[in-house]
N, C-alpha and C positions, 0 to 999 in steps of 0.2 A: 947334352942339353936338357938334363932332367932337373932343372933347377927349380926347387919349391919356394915359393916367396912367402909361405906360410910356415917355415921350418922353424923360425924363432917364435912363432906365436902358436903355442900348444892348445890354447882354450879355443881360438877361433879355428884351428885346424880340426878339433873334435866337433865344434858346432857345423861347420862345412861338410864333415863326413855323415852327420845325422840326416841330412837332406840327400832324397833320392827324388830325382825326375824322371817320370815315364812318358815318354812320347807316344801319343796314340798312333795307330797305323791308319793311314788315310791314303787313298788310291792317288797315284800321281797322274794318271791318265784321264782327261775328262771323257764322260759318255757323249753321244751325240746330242742330246737334249741341252746338256750345259754348253755345248760348242755352239748350238744355235741359238740359244739365250744370249751368250755372250756377243754372238755376231750381231744380234738385233740391239744389243745395249751398247755397242761400240759407238763412238760419235761419227759423224757423217763428215765428209769433206764438203766444204762450201764451194759450190762452182762458180760463185760469182765474185770469190775473193780476190782474183787478179783484178778484176775491173774496178772494185771498190778500193782496194790498195793503191791504185795509180791515182795521180793527181787530177786527170781528165776523167777518170772512171766514173765519178758520180755523174757527170754532165751526159757521159755516153748511156748511162742506164736510164737517164730521163729522156734522151732524145731517140734512142733506138726504137721503143715502141710508137712512138708518134710517126717516124719515118716508116716504119713496117706498116702501119695502119694505112698511111697515104697511099703507099705502093700498091697494097692489097685493094684499096677503093678504086684506084686508077685501073688496075687489071680488071675488076668486075665491070667498070663502066665500060671500057672498050669491049670487052668480050660480048656483052648484051646489048651493044648498040648496033 
């Protein structure tokens, strides 16, 4: 399967043979500092996404803090009376 597509094009074959590409050596393994920076730069997972994506999720996010505040207020009132 050594079919040369440029066999019929001698001018193009000579021009392609003139070019040499040298690939530089680079380390394949990252060092600790690069891994740490990559960890810091990676996107974070949104913990509230499952509440917002649901139809009632927005209502839940608005009501939950109010209910929590009322419950904490009643706990403080009954404890200190």
